[in-house]
N, C-alpha and C positions, 0 to 999 in steps of 0.2 A: 556450378553456376556462381558460387561465392568466389571461387578462385578466379573466374573470368572477370568479375566485377572488380576484384582487388587488382588484377593486372591492369585493367583500364584506368583505375584510379591512380595507380602507381605511374603509369605512362603520362597521365594528365598532370600530376604533381611534378614529374620530371620535366615536362614541357614548360610549365610555369617557372620552375627554377632556372632553366636554361634561358628563357626569355628575360628573366630578371637580371641575369648576369650580363646581358647584352645592352643594358641601359646606357653604359658609358661608351657606346658605339660612336664613331665619328658623326658629329652633328653639324660641322662646318666643312663644306667642300668647296674648294676654289678651282674652277675650270678656267684655264687661262690660254691666251694667245698673245705672242709677242712677234709682231710683224718683222720680217727680215732677219730673224734669228734662227739659225739652222739647228745647232747643237750647243747646249750650254747647261748650266745648273741654276736652279732657283731655290731659295730657302724661305721658309716661313718662320719668323722669329717673334718672340715677345719683346716689345720695346723696352719695358722697365727692367727686365732681367737679363737681356742680351742672351736669351736662351733659344736655341734652334728647336722648333717644334716638329717640323717636317721638311723634307727636301724632295726635289724631283728633277729628273733630267728633262730639259726642254728639247723636244725632238721635232724638228721642222716647225718650230714656233709654238708648239702646244705642250701643255703640262696640266697635271692635276695634283693638288695638295689637299690633305685631309687632316682633321684633328677634332678633338672633343673639347668644348669650352662650357664652363658653368655660367659665365656672365660675359657681357661685352667687355673686351679689353683692347688696348691699342697693340696692334701687331704691325710687322713689316714684311714686305716682300723684298728680298735681297737678291739681286742678279749677279751671277758669275761666281763670286767668292763670299764667304761668310762675313768678312769684314769690309766688303765693298762699299764705296760711297754711293753706289746706285741702289738706293733703297726707297721704297714707297711705303709710307705709313698710312694706316687706315684703322678704323674701329671695327672689330670683328663682331659677328653675331651668328647664332646658330641658323644657318641657311645654306643654300647652294648659291654661291656668289660667282658671277662672271667677271673676269678681269681681262682687260685688253690694253696693250700698249705697243710701242715700237722699240726696236733695238737702239736706234740712234738717240731717241729722246724718251728713255724709259720712264723717268719721273714725270716729265712735263706732259706726255701724251697718255698717262695712265688714266683709265676709266674703270669704274666699278658699276656693275648692274646687279639688280636683285638684292640690294642692301638698303633697308630703310634707314639705318643709322648713317650710312655714307651720304644718302640723299639729304637727310636732316643736317648733317655736318656741313655739307656744301651750302645749304640755304643759310645757315648761321654765318658761315664764312663770308658769303656775299653781303649779308646785312652788316657785318663788322667792316667790310670793305667800304660800304656806303658811308658809315659813320666816320671812317678814317678820311675819306674824301672830303666830307663836310668839315672836319677838323682842319684839314689843310687849307680849305677855302677861307675859313674864319681866320686862321693864322695869317694867310696872305693879306686879308683885309686889314688885320691889326698891324702888320708890318707897313703896309701902304699908308695907313693913317699916321703911324708914328714917324714915317719918313717925311710926310707933308707937314708934320708939326701939329697935328690935331688931336 
């Protein structure tokens, strides 16, 4: 009986140990679709370090990238070549992210879903755009007044 209990205890401890080792498992998964792209390669890179984290073959427009991150960092999705100019920057977060774009306008048509950080970033970007528009309006008024001699 004691031997049976010891075996069960050992199995339980082993299970906990194995579970603890899997903590660094991929916690950011990007499921993507690039319209009109048949076969290519896509890379996930850290912006600050120019380090490739993961890569995947894009097959009939679909791909999956995975990594583990400790904190939100700026990353890039780079299409075709590691040093390509076709790269889309975004802030990563531990979640399952959906990415969608097109072959012809990879950066311009890029959309990310299921990312709170990306949504907040876009909201802030829109607010900054409104302030920039107001600055331009005020600058135009100032130039108009100075041309009139006022």
